[in-house]
N, C-alpha and C positions, 0 to 999 in steps of 0.2 A: 207543553204539548210534545208527544213523542213523534220524532222525525225519522226514526230508524227504518231500516229496510222492512218491506212487507214480506213477512215470513210465508204467508199462504201463496203469494204469487211466486215466490222462489221455489216452493215445493211443487207447485203446478208445472213450472219449467223443468224441474228435475224429472217429474213423472213423464212429461212429454218427451224428454230426451230418451228416457229408458224406453218408452213405447216405440219411438222411432228405431232405436237400436234393435229392439226385439223384432220389429217388422222387418228390418234390413236382414237379420239373421234368418228369419222364416223364409224371405225371398231367396236368400242365398242357398238355403238348404233345399228349397223347392227346386231352384235351378240345377243344383248338384244331383238332387234325386232324379230329376227327369233325364239328365245327361247320363247317369247311371243306368237308368232304365233302358235308354236307347242303346247303349253299349252292350248291355246285357242281352237285348233282343238281337242285336247284330251277331253276338257270339253264339246264341242259340240257333239263329238261322244258319250260320257257318257250319256249326257242328251237325244240324239237321240235314244239311246238303249231302254229307257222306253217308248218313243213314238212308236217305232217299236214294242216293246213287247206288247203294248196294241192293236196295229194294228194286230199283229199276233194272238192275243188271239181271236179276233173276227173271224178270218178265221179258227181257231182251232175248235171253237164251231160249225162253219158251217160245217166243214169236219165231225164232230162228227154226226151232223144230217144227213149227207149223208149216214154214216155207219147205223145208226138206221134205217133210211128209207129203205135202201137195205135189212136189216134184216127182216124188217115188210112185205116188199113187197114179199120177197121169202117165208116167212112163210105163208102168206095168199094164194099165188099161189099153194104152195105145199099141204096146207091143204085141198083146194078144190079137189085135186086129191088123198086124202087119204094118203099123205105122210107128212114128216116133214123135219126139218133142221137136217140132219144127220151128215153132215161133210162139211167143207169149199170147199172140192173137187166138190161139187155139183155146184159151180159157184158164191157163194156169198162171197168168202174169200177176193176178191179184190174190195171193194165197189166203189172206185174211178173209176176203169176201167169199172165196170158194168154200173155205173150210166152215164159214158161218160160225167161227169162234168169237165169242163176246169177251171184249177185254174186261178186266177187273175194274170195279167202281173207281172213278177218278183217273184211270189209265187210258191213254191213247196210244196205239201201236200202229206201225205201218212197216210193211215188208216190200222191198223193191228188188227186181232182178235185172241184171245186165248180162247179156250172153257174151262171156269172155272169149269163147272160140268164134266169135263173129270178127275176130281179128286174126291176121296171119301171124304165126309164131316168128319171132326174130330168128330162131334157129333155121328156119326154112330159108330166110334171106342170107343167113350167115354161111351156109353150105354152098352157095352159088354167087361168086362175085359178080358174075354178069347179070344175075337176076336182081341183085342188090342195086347195082348201077341203074338198071332199067326202072326199078320201082322208085328210086329217088328221082330220076328224070321225069317219070310220069306225074309225080306229086308237084314238082315245082314248075313243070310246064304249064300247069293250070294258073300259075301266077305270071305267065309271060316272061319267064326268066330267059336270059341270054347265055346261060352256061352251055358249053359244048359236050358232046359225048365223052371226050377225053377228060373233061372237068369232073364228070361223074365217076369215071373210072378212078381218078385220082382220090375222090372223096371215099369210094369203096376201099381203096388201099389204106387210106388213113384209118378208117374204121377197123380193118382187119388187123393192122399193126397195133392198135390200141388194145386188142384182145389176145393176140397170138403170144406164144411163151418164148419164141426165139427172138433174135436180134436182126432178123432180115427184114428189109423194108419192102413193101409191096407198092410198086408204082410211085407213090408219094406217102411215106409212112412215118411213124413217130421216131423211128431210129435214124432216118435220113436227115439231110440238111443240117449237118453239125449238131446232132442231138437237139432237134428243134425245141422240144419242151423244156429241157434243162437250161436252155438259154433265155427262156422268158423270165419275166420279172412280176411276181415271184416265180421261181422255177418249180416244176413238179415232174413226176414220172408217170409213164404209162403203167397201169396196173397189171397188163398182161394176163387178164382173166376176163371171162364173159362179163358183158355189161350188166349191171344190177339195177340201174336206174336211168330213165330217160334224161335226167339232168346231167349225166356224164357226157352227153353229146355236146354240151356247152364247152367242154374242155378239149374236144377233139379238133385238131386242125382242119379248118374249112367249115366245120358245122357251127361253131360259136363265133363270137365276134372276133374280128381280125386284130390280132395282138400287135401286128406290125403297122397297122393303119386304123387308129381308133375311130375314124369316121365311117369304117366300112363294117357291115355285118357279115354273117356267114349264111350257110345253107338254111339253118334252123332258127337263127336268132338275129335280131336287130343289133345295130352298133351299141345301143344302151344296154344290151343284155336281155331285152324282153323277147318273148317267143313271137315267131311270125306264123302266118297262116300255114306254111308248109310243114312246120313241126307239129302244129295242132292236127293237121290232117294225118301226120305220121303217127301221132299217139292214138288217133282214132282208129287207125288201121292195123296196128302191130301190137302184139302182146309179149310181154316178158314172163308171163305167169304160167303158161300152159303150152303143150305141144299137141293139143287135141287138134284133129282135122278141122279146117276152116268151114264154118257154116255160112254159105253165101246169103242165106235169108237174113241174117243179121249184120252183114258186111256194110261198112261205110260206103257212101257214093264214091269217094276217092278210091277205095280198094276195088269196087266193081268196075270202075273206069279203067283201072289198070288191068284187071283180069281180062276185060273185053278188048284190050289191045289199043286203048286210048283214041286219039283223034281218028285213026284210020278205020275204026270200027264203031264210030259213034252211034250209028243207028242201032247196033246190037245192044249197046249200053242203054240207049233210050228206051228200048223194048223192055229190058229187064228191069230198069229203074221204074218205069210207069207201072208195070205189074206189081212190083213189090210196094210201091207207094199207094196201091189201090186205085189207080187211075183207070184200070181196066179189069174186067172179070174174066179175061180169056183164060180158059183152063180150069175154071172152077166157079163155085158160087161166090157171092159177095163176100161172105165170112171166110171163105177159103183163098180168096184172090189176093192175099197179101204174103203168101209164102209158097215156096216150091216144095213138093213132097218127094222128089226124086232128083238125084243128080244127073240122071239120064234124060231129063227133060230136053227136048231139042233146042229150046230157048237158051239153054245154058252152054250149048256147044261152042259158041265164040270164046267163052272164058277158058277153054281147055288148051288154047294155044300157048299159054305161058309154062306149061308143064307143072303147074301147081295143083296137087291133089285137093279136092274139096268135096263137101258133102252138104247135106241139107238139115242135120239134125244139131240140137243144142246139146253140148257135151261138157261145158265148163260155165260156171256162173260166178258172178260177183254179186254178193247179196249184201243190201243195206237194210238194217233194222233200226227203227228209230221209235223209242218209247218215251212218253212224256207224262208228267204229273205236275200240273200248274206250270210254273216257270223252270222246274227241274226237267232235265232231259238226259237220255243215254243213247249213244249210237253205237251199234255193233256192226262191223264189216266181217264178211266171211268170203273166202274163195272156195268154192265147191268144184269137184271134177268127177265126172263119171268113172267108176272103177274099171271099166272095160277098155282096154287097149290104150292106156295113157302112159306117157314116158315123161320123166321130169325134165324142165328146161335146163340147159347147160349151166346157166348162171345160178341156179338154185339147188345143185347137187349137194348132198350131205356127206360128211365124212362119217367115220365109224361111229356108231351110236353108243351111248353109255349103256350100262346094264338096265338102269331104270327106264330109259328111252325104249330099249328093246322090249322090255316087259309091258310097257305101256302100247307099244305098237302091236304086241300079240294080243292084249286085251281088246284093243280097238278092232283088230281083225275078227275076233270071236264075236264081236257084236253084229257083224255082217251089216254095217251101216251103209246105206244105199249110195252114199257119195263120199269120196275122199276129201277130207278138209285140208286144203294146201296152206291156208293161212288164216289167222283171226286177228282183228285189231279192235281195241275197245276205245271209242271217243277219239279215234284218229283214223284218217283214210290210209289205204296202201300207198307207199312211196314208189311210184312207177318211174 
């Protein structure tokens, strides 16, 4: 009797092993193919972002033109009737709705205005040390600060020394006290030029955290370097971007408080604030009761005691354009200024222009564009 190995069983085991091996290869290839497909999709999505971004960029500048056109049209119409751009409540605050321009399929866009000359130019404060000290005092007094009048004078001196071009100190300045800044760790130097960013105040003696006592903050910053409410009020009330006349209709409550004389004239401030906040229709219909139409309005007389010239018209704008398609979006920021009667801020003065820049300037002038473009930023806000 033959007791040798069963050849048919051996063949079955071999075929089974081969089948398992083939199935394993198929599974492995499937996993690799799926992984490759996912990586390919990610790469396609990544590359398509740049294509979509360029596409959205075109739509963003188109939306900006809609905003500029809306402002120009309202300005022309109101000027013919002896009025001006007083406040977005007049109807020009939403240019997309006003223009009735429909966005392309799949695109959503939005244009927002902020009145930049609703803030006092830093240049105005820079020209008057006394006014600067009074303004700082008015801001922090709302926080019940115990700083004295002389303390604010010293802070004003430190600010002027940070900017001035000489080595003379003003009351308490950067060149005084054994070269204060050079002795810090790490040391640094005063730039001796106009401030270009609000963040510079963190470096100025008395405004930022106390370098000699790490547990103490300064006028504008807490000990940990975070902004305090006084600094937030300051940024809401002061602009580095334009020297256009202040528009009290768009001024912050802190700035109106200061212009009205602070605590001593609180009733005058309350009258103005209530009117602008729409709590009373005194002086106009309901839709007109949120802005003044003349700087000679008797209710604004208490604001004239500070010696700061102000008006009621919008002359400079910070424009934000947001364009989206699905998850992709593009944000365009623009600073616009009325071409009539504007002077450039000290901190933004330009040197001699190149031949190309001069030629571009002439071409822009020939366009007779209704507003001067002070600055543009794509997908980043202005650094103030």
